matplotlib code that plots the C-alpha trace (Angstrom):
import matplotlib.pyplot as plt

x = [-0.8, -4.0, -5.7, -4.4, -0.8, -1.2, -3.0, -0.1, 2.4, 0.3, -0.2, 3.6, 4.3, 1.7, 3.4, 6.8, 5.2, 3.7, 7.1, 9.5, 7.4, 4.9, 5.7, 4.0, 0.8, 0.9, 1.1, -1.2, 1.6, 0.7, -0.7, 2.3, 4.7, 2.8, 2.2, 5.8, 7.1, 4.4, 5.4, 9.0, 7.9, 5.7, 8.6, 10.5, 7.7, 6.7, 10.1, 9.1, 6.9, 7.4, 5.8, 5.3, 3.7, 1.4, 2.2, 0.3, 1.4, -0.5, 2.2, 3.5, 0.1, -1.4, -3.8, -7.4, -10.7, -14.1, -16.0, -15.7, -16.2, -17.0, -16.5, -12.8, -11.0, -10.3, -8.5, -5.3, -5.3, -2.5, -3.2, -1.5, 0.4, 0.4, 2.0, 2.5, 5.0, 5.7, 4.9, 2.4, -1.2, -0.4, 0.2, -1.4, -1.6, -2.8, -3.9, -4.0, -5.8, -5.1, -6.2, -4.0, -6.7, -9.9, -13.1, -14.3, -17.9, -17.8, -16.7, -14.6, -14.5, -16.5, -13.5, -11.4, -14.2, -14.7, -11.0, -10.8, -13.9, -12.7, -9.1, -10.3, -13.0, -12.3, -13.5, -11.8, -8.6, -6.3, -7.7, -5.8, -6.5, -7.2, -7.9, -7.3, -8.5, -6.4, -7.9, -5.5, -6.8, -3.5, -2.4, -5.6, -5.5, -5.7, -8.9, -8.6, -11.4, -10.7, -12.0, -12.0, -13.9, -15.0, -16.7, -16.0, -15.5]
y = [-28.4, -28.5, -25.8, -27.1, -27.0, -23.5, -22.3, -23.6, -21.7, -18.5, -18.8, -19.2, -16.2, -14.1, -15.2, -14.0, -10.7, -10.2, -11.1, -9.1, -6.3, -5.5, -1.8, -1.9, -3.2, -1.1, 2.1, 1.0, 1.3, 1.4, -1.9, -2.3, -2.2, -4.9, -7.2, -6.9, -8.2, -10.9, -12.0, -12.3, -14.7, -16.6, -17.1, -18.8, -21.2, -21.8, -21.9, -24.0, -21.1, -17.5, -15.1, -11.7, -8.4, -6.5, -8.8, -7.4, -9.9, -12.7, -14.4, -11.3, -9.6, -7.4, -9.0, -7.9, -8.8, -8.9, -7.5, -4.0, -2.6, 0.9, 2.3, 1.3, 0.6, -3.1, -3.1, -3.5, -5.3, -5.7, -8.4, -7.6, -11.0, -13.9, -17.3, -18.9, -20.1, -17.0, -17.2, -20.1, -20.7, -24.3, -23.7, -20.5, -21.4, -18.5, -14.9, -12.6, -9.3, -7.6, -4.5, -3.1, -1.3, -3.3, -3.4, -7.0, -5.8, -4.6, -7.9, -8.3, -5.1, -5.3, -4.8, -7.3, -9.8, -9.4, -9.8, -13.0, -14.4, -13.7, -14.9, -18.2, -19.0, -22.5, -21.3, -18.0, -16.8, -17.2, -20.2, -19.6, -22.6, -20.4, -16.8, -15.2, -12.0, -11.0, -8.3, -6.7, -4.6, -3.4, -6.1, -8.1, -11.6, -11.1, -12.4, -14.8, -15.3, -18.1, -18.3, -21.3, -21.9, -18.3, -18.3, -17.6, -20.8]
z = [-5.5, -3.5, -1.5, 1.8, 0.6, -0.8, 2.4, 4.5, 2.3, 2.5, 6.2, 6.8, 4.5, 6.4, 9.7, 8.4, 7.2, 10.7, 12.3, 10.2, 8.6, 11.3, 10.8, 7.4, 8.9, 12.0, 10.0, 7.1, 4.5, 0.9, -0.5, -2.8, 0.1, 1.9, -1.1, -2.2, 1.1, 1.2, -2.3, -1.2, 1.6, -0.8, -3.2, -0.5, 0.1, -3.5, -5.1, -8.1, -9.2, -10.1, -7.6, -9.2, -8.0, -10.3, -13.2, -16.2, -18.9, -20.4, -22.5, -24.4, -24.3, -21.6, -19.1, -19.8, -18.2, -19.8, -16.8, -15.6, -12.1, -10.8, -14.2, -14.0, -17.2, -16.9, -20.3, -18.3, -15.0, -12.5, -9.9, -6.6, -6.6, -8.9, -8.4, -11.8, -14.4, -16.6, -20.2, -20.0, -18.9, -18.0, -14.3, -13.1, -9.4, -7.4, -7.9, -4.8, -4.2, -0.9, 1.0, 3.8, 5.8, 5.3, 7.2, 7.5, 7.8, 4.2, 2.7, -0.4, -2.4, -5.6, -8.0, -6.2, -6.2, -10.0, -10.6, -8.6, -10.2, -13.7, -13.0, -11.6, -14.2, -15.6, -19.0, -18.7, -20.4, -17.3, -15.4, -12.1, -9.9, -6.9, -6.1, -2.7, -1.1, 1.9, 4.1, 6.6, 9.5, 11.0, 13.5, 13.6, 12.1, 8.3, 6.8, 3.9, 1.3, -1.2, -4.8, -7.2, -10.4, -10.7, -7.3, -3.7, -1.6]

ax = plt.figure().add_subplot(projection="3d")
ax.plot(x, y, z, "-o")
ax.set_aspect("equal")
plt.show()
């Protein structure tokens, strides 16, 4: 899939989230509540893939990243949402990090940026085709920041 196709699926899933689960955004519900519902809508759009929340597996091993952020132990990482084929690295399509109450003036939070850069590195262990940061600010239009090849687009 190319970025335009993925972007169309993400956009539709976000529209469904805003239509059916606006309460979660209005009241800045926990990130997991929002990403869970978003993942459900993404699964409908990307039915040939597995869409998982906080998926920590890499094959049968635990996901780990070589870079650390804010003195956080990156020995185990749990991306908010991944779109992939479980048990293989052949088709890791999309990794998403999201923030439910995000200030767009701040930019992508450092830890999320590091994760998205590492997960999308073409020479890295995971090689997701695309990374996406979604910044929610209650009912304002969500801000999307795309990553590919270990860099922000």
